[in-house]
N, C-alpha and C positions, 0 to 999 in steps of 0.2 A: 640880865643883859639887854642891850638895845641893839637890834639886828637890822641891817640893811640888806635885803634880799633882792639882788638885781637879776630880774628875769624878763628883760625888756622885749624879748621876742615872743613872750607868752601872754595871751589875753587872760585876765582873771576878773570874773568867772567866765568859763566857756566849757563846751562839751568835749573838747579835745583832752586826751590823756595828759598831755603836758600841763594843761591848766589845772586839772584835778591834782596833779602832783604838787605843783607850787602852792596851790590853795591849802591842801591838807598839811603839808610840812609847816607852812606859816601858821595855820590855825592851831596846830598841836604845840608849836613852840610858844604861842600865846597862852595856851592852857597850862603850860609849865611855868608861867609867870613872867615870861619875857615880852618885851615890846618889839613888834616886827613891823617894819616898813618895807612893803614890796613895791619895786619899780617894775611895772608891767606894760603891756602893749595896749595902746588905745586904738580901737578899730574905726570909730566914727564919732562925730560930735554928739551923738546920742548917749555916749558914755561920759560920765563925769571925769574930769582930770584928776580929782581926788575923791576918795570914798572910804569911809570906815565900814569895813565888811567883816562881820563876825569877830570883831576885836582886832582885825588886821588893818593897818594903814596902807591903802592901795593908792599909789601914784601912777598915773597912766601917761605914757608918751606915744605920740604917733611915730611910725617908722620914719617919716620925714620931719619929725619933731614938731613942726607947726601944722602939719596936715598929713593924712595917710598917703602913701605913695600909690599911684593908680595901678601899677603893675605888681603890687604886693598884695595878694588876695588870700588872707588868712582864712576866710570863710569858705574857700573852695579847696577841694583836695587836688593838689598839684602833683600829678603822677610823675612829672619830670623830676621834681625835687626828691621823690621817693626812690627813683631809679638811677639817679646819676649823682655825680659829685657836685658840691656847691657851685662850681664854676659854670654849671649848666644854666644858672640864673642869668648869666651874662657877665662879661668881664667888668664892665663899669659898675654894675650893681653889686657884684661881689666885692670889688675894691672899696666901694662906699661902705658896705657892711663891716669890713674888717679894718677900715682906717678912719674915715671921717665920722661915721655914725657912733662908734664906741667912744670916741673922744668927746663928742657932744654929749652923749648920755653920761659919760663919766663926770663931766663938769656939773651936770644937773644933779647927779647922785651926790657929788661932793657937797653941793649946797644943802641938800636934804640932810646929809650926815652932820654937817656943822650946825644946822638949824635945830635939829632935834637931839644933838649930843649922842649920836649912835656910836656903839663900841666896836662893831665887827661887821665885815662885809662877806656875804655869800654871793658868789656869781654863778648862775646857771650858764653852762658853757656856750649856749647860743646867744649870749649877750656880747660875744665877739671881742671881749677884752675890756668892756666898760668897767668892770669891777677893778681891774688892774689900774686903770686910769684913776678911778676914785680913790683907791688905796694909796697911790702915789701922791695924789693931791692932799689927802687928809692925814696920811701916816697911819691909818687904821689897818689892822691885820685883815687879811683876806683868805677866804676858803673857796676853792673852786669845786663846784658840784658838776661832775662830769657824767652825763647820761648818754650823750652822743659824741661823734667824732669831730665836730666843727669848733674846736676850742682854739683860743688864741695862745700862741707861744708866750706872749707877754704875761698872760694870766697864769700859765703853767709855771713860769719862773717866779712870779710875784707871790703866788699862793703859799701859805704856810702849811696847809693841809689840802689834800684832794679827796673828796668824797666820791668814790668810784662804784658804779653799779655793775659795769661790765668791763672786764679787763681788756677785751678786744678793742674798746673805744680809745684806749690810750696808745698812741703810736710813737711816743718819744720816751727816751730813758728818763726815769725819775727815781730818786732815792726811795727804797721800800718803806722807810719809816714815815715818809710823807703821805702814804696812801692809807685810806680808811675805807674798807669795803662794806657795802650795805646791799640790801635787797629791796625789791618793790614792797608795797604795803597796801592795806585797805582799811576802811572804817568799819570795824566789826560791830559797831552799834547800829549803823544804818544798814549795812549789808549783813543780814541774818535771816534765818528761816522765818516765814510768816505765812501761815496757812490761810488766814482770812484774805490777805492780799492776793495770794495764789488763786483762790476761788474767784475773786472779783475779776481779775484780768482774764482768766480762762473763760469765764462767762461772757465777757465783753467780745472776745474773738471767736466764741463758739468752739472752744477747745476741750469742753468738759470730758469727752470720751476718747480723747486722742493722747498719744504720747507726743510731747513737744520737745523738739531739739532747738536749743537757743544759741544765738550768737549776738554779741554786743560789741560795737566798734565803729570805726570811721571808714571801713571798707577799702583800705589800700590793698592792692592785689597781693602783697606779701603777707597779709593776714590769712591767706589760704581760703578765701571765700569761694573762688572758682572750684577748688578741690572739693569743698563741702557740697557745692551744688551738684557737681558731677557724681559724687559719692551717694547723693540722695536717691539717685535712680535705683540703685541696688537695694537701698533701705526700703523704698516705697514698693518695690516688687515683693519684698518679704512682708512688710507691714503697710498696706495701702492707706491706712487712716492716719499715719504719722504726719505731724505738722512741723514746719520749720519757721521759727519766729526770729526774724532778722531785724535787729534794733540798731539804729544809727543813721547818720547822714552819708551822702555821696554814694548811694547804692545803685545808681542808674545802670551801670554796666552789668551788675549782678542781676538786676531785675530783667534786663534784656536777655541774659543767658537763660534764666528760668523760663521765660516765655518761649524762647527758641526750642528748649527741650520739652515743652508742653507740661510744665510742672506748676503752673500758676496757682492752681487750686490748693496746692500743698504748702505754698510759701506766703508768709505775711511780712511785708516790709513796713515798719512803723515810721521811718524817717527819724530825724533827731528828736530826742526827748530830753527834758531837763535832767540834770545829773541826779537830782533827788528822787527821780522816778525810776532810775535804772534798777534798783533792787526789786521793784514790783515785777519787772519783766523777767528778771532772773528767777524769781520765785515761781512765776507762772510756768517755767520750763521744767522738764524732767531731767534732761541731760544738756550740759553746756559744752561748747566746742571752742577751742583756741588753736586752730590748725595752722600755726605760723609756717610760712614757707619763704625764707630769706632769698632763695634762688630767684624769686620774682622781682627783686630789687638789687641793682648793682651796689647801691650804698649799703644795704643790709647784708648782702652776700659777702662784702668785704669786711664790714665791721660788726656784724651781728645785730640783734635787736636790742632795744634799750630796756626799759623797765616794764615788764609785762603785768601791768596793773589789773587787766581784766581777769587774768588767771586767779588772782587772789580774791577779787570780787566774787567770782563764781564760787570758789571754795568757801568763802565766808557765809554764803547762803546755803551751805551744805549740799551743793549739787555735785554729782559725779562729773568730772571734767575729762575731756579727751583733748590732748595737746600733742605737740611734736617734740622730737629729740634734739632740742637746742640746748647748748651748754648752760645758759643762764636759767633754763627751766629744769633740766635734769639735776641741777645742783640743789634744788629746793623741794622737788616732789619725787616720789617713788612710784614706778610703774606697778600697777595692780594694788597699790595701797592707798595713795593719796591722789592718784590720777591714772588714766590710761594713756600711755605714750606710744605714738606711732611714728614711722619715718616721715620726714618732711616731704610734702608733695605726693604722698601715697594715697591715692583715691581709694583703692581697694582696702588698704589697711584702715582707713578712716571709716568706711562703710562697715567693715567687719567689727570694728570697735563699737560703733553705735549699736549694731544688731546684738552684739554680745551683751551690752548693758541692758538692752530692751528685753532680752531673753532671760536675764538674771537680775531681777529687781532687788533681791537681797544683797548681791554683790554691789550693785549700783548704790544702794543706801549706805552700805558700809564704807565705800570709798568717799561718798559725800560727807559722812560724819567725820571720817578721819581727816579730810581736808579742812573742815571747820575747826577742828581741834588744833591742827597745825597752824592755821592762820591766827587763831586766838592767842596761841602761845608765843608765836615768833614774828608774825608779819602784820601787826597793826601799825597804823600811822603813829600812834603814841610811842610804840617801841622804837620806830625809826627816828622820831623826833628826839627821844632821849639819847640815842646814839649820836645824833648831830649836835645836840646840846653839849655833850661831853667834848666833842671836837672843838666847838666854838669856845667853850670855857678854857680849854687848854691854850688856844691861840691868844685869847684875851689876857691870860695870866702871864704869858711870856712877854717880857719887856725888851 
């Protein structure tokens, strides 16, 4: 098949989770023998308008089509967009995103589809209906990939199938046979246990004799970073040599909180790292945390979280994971077997879970190994791509 993957709100490549998701799905579809053209977001003139990346044809468009919009800052963590409905971006901007912009993108996508003879369209929901426009113009079947709640009603109606990661994101009635449920995934060949890398990173930061608690992400407050920092006080009282390795961008508020609490000597903030380097930092850690707290975001509180990629990356490296009791997570991991689950926002519960694993290294190792097996068997990007492949083939075969 020849696939047009419209994800025009997502920069590829980039260190954000959405970028990882689009890139990995497209890459693994190409490994299955399909041709994939991704229509993604162009952030600056330094990025090429077209690039062949790992076998993926990447076409990049500015948010303003001919130039990036000055108030649309993909490279900064916009807390307002995390905590409020899309209308918080401004009425005119929101109207542009859901009306003019997808129609312009849809016409560009239609030209690409015709030029390369593409067979089927996948629209990531934050393309705001561009896939539906392209499908209408070309007559090609469309699949809606729904990870968040900001989908176009036009796309919902136009799609032959809906790939759904979280049921709570879908707010409109849809025929059940139209839905195809999937879970997040990870690259089990890149994310794997590596003792040599572990030693090198720990030596770099002087962690040789410490237990290291790791976090990887973009630091939105609903990821539970503040809860982790507060919980570290109790952990450090019990085990003063513990280190916290915090990996990712937009960590300013977290570092300020650490300094306020007098914990700077126990925390290391790396800033953004290339995605290819992420497994190194996970391997350097002993325990990984994903303490999601949707209550910190109005958007997440209403709709839930999307695709928890970090959880699967942690487990793929055979690390014991501490996470929270969110439906999309408890559906795939078991407390005490493939992870430790604590209540959302529970600082005491989080600190107790960390101490429990530190005091029971055998239990920690067993949970880590069970997580690795689970991910290898069920949650690789290739397994996800094969599921999506089946959906696309079904849509293409129907005339």
